[in-house]
TITORPA-30485 format. One record per residue (C-alpha): residue in three letters; x, y, z. Coordinates in steps of 0.5 Angstrom, whole numbers. Layout:
residues N
{type = ALA | px = X | py = Y | pz = Z}
...
end
This chain:
residues 71
{type = MET | px = 0 | py = 0 | pz = 0}
{type = THR | px = 3 | py = 7 | pz = -1}
{type = ALA | px = 2 | py = 13 | pz = 3}
{type = PRO | px = -3 | py = 18 | pz = 1}
{type = ALA | px = -1 | py = 24 | pz = -3}
{type = GLY | px = 0 | py = 30 | pz = 1}
{type = PRO | px = 0 | py = 37 | pz = -2}
{type = ARG | px = 5 | py = 37 | pz = -8}
{type = ARG | px = 11 | py = 42 | pz = -8}
{type = SER | px = 14 | py = 44 | pz = -14}
{type = SER | px = 22 | py = 43 | pz = -16}
{type = PRO | px = 26 | py = 49 | pz = -17}
{type = ALA | px = 26 | py = 47 | pz = -25}
{type = GLU | px = 18 | py = 47 | pz = -25}
{type = LYS | px = 19 | py = 54 | pz = -21}
{type = GLY | px = 23 | py = 57 | pz = -27}
{type = VAL | px = 18 | py = 54 | pz = -31}
{type = LEU | px = 13 | py = 58 | pz = -27}
{type = GLU | px = 17 | py = 65 | pz = -27}
{type = GLN | px = 17 | py = 64 | pz = -35}
{type = THR | px = 9 | py = 65 | pz = -35}
{type = ALA | px = 10 | py = 71 | pz = -32}
{type = PRO | px = 8 | py = 77 | pz = -37}
{type = SER | px = 13 | py = 79 | pz = -42}
{type = PRO | px = 17 | py = 85 | pz = -42}
{type = TRP | px = 16 | py = 86 | pz = -49}
{type = ARG | px = 9 | py = 89 | pz = -50}
{type = VAL | px = 6 | py = 94 | pz = -54}
{type = TRP | px = -1 | py = 96 | pz = -55}
{type = VAL | px = -3 | py = 97 | pz = -62}
{type = SER | px = -9 | py = 101 | pz = -66}
{type = THR | px = -10 | py = 99 | pz = -73}
{type = GLN | px = -15 | py = 104 | pz = -74}
{type = ARG | px = -11 | py = 110 | pz = -72}
{type = ARG | px = -4 | py = 107 | pz = -74}
{type = ILE | px = -1 | py = 107 | pz = -67}
{type = VAL | px = 4 | py = 103 | pz = -63}
{type = SER | px = 4 | py = 105 | pz = -56}
{type = PHE | px = 8 | py = 103 | pz = -51}
{type = HIS | px = 4 | py = 103 | pz = -45}
{type = PRO | px = -4 | py = 101 | pz = -44}
{type = GLU | px = -9 | py = 105 | pz = -48}
{type = GLU | px = -16 | py = 104 | pz = -48}
{type = GLY | px = -18 | py = 101 | pz = -55}
{type = PHE | px = -12 | py = 99 | pz = -57}
{type = ARG | px = -10 | py = 91 | pz = -57}
{type = LEU | px = -4 | py = 88 | pz = -53}
{type = LEU | px = 1 | py = 84 | pz = -56}
{type = GLU | px = 6 | py = 80 | pz = -52}
{type = PHE | px = 13 | py = 77 | pz = -55}
{type = GLN | px = 17 | py = 72 | pz = -52}
{type = SER | px = 23 | py = 74 | pz = -55}
{type = ARG | px = 27 | py = 81 | pz = -56}
{type = GLU | px = 28 | py = 79 | pz = -63}
{type = LEU | px = 21 | py = 78 | pz = -65}
{type = PHE | px = 19 | py = 84 | pz = -61}
{type = LEU | px = 24 | py = 88 | pz = -66}
{type = ALA | px = 22 | py = 85 | pz = -72}
{type = CYS | px = 14 | py = 87 | pz = -70}
{type = LEU | px = 17 | py = 94 | pz = -69}
{type = ASP | px = 21 | py = 94 | pz = -76}
{type = ARG | px = 14 | py = 92 | pz = -79}
{type = TYR | px = 10 | py = 97 | pz = -76}
{type = THR | px = 15 | py = 102 | pz = -78}
{type = GLY | px = 15 | py = 100 | pz = -85}
{type = GLU | px = 7 | py = 101 | pz = -85}
{type = ARG | px = 9 | py = 108 | pz = -83}
{type = TYR | px = 5 | py = 107 | pz = -76}
{type = ARG | px = 7 | py = 112 | pz = -71}
{type = TYR | px = 10 | py = 111 | pz = -64}
{type = MET | px = 7 | py = 114 | pz = -57}
end
């Protein structure tokens, strides 16, 4: 017979995974109607989050090429 399972504690490796699910530091808010990219929350703008700096910069480059304004 096995002992009843108690509360499960996460291992240090699992804690690292949990920390990765925190909000990304690479975020922008976009209004495609007004063609504006914001680096802080704006009402009516859509939030875009990126998991890597490279994807974040590629997105900004794309919006720059499409002549979006930044605020």
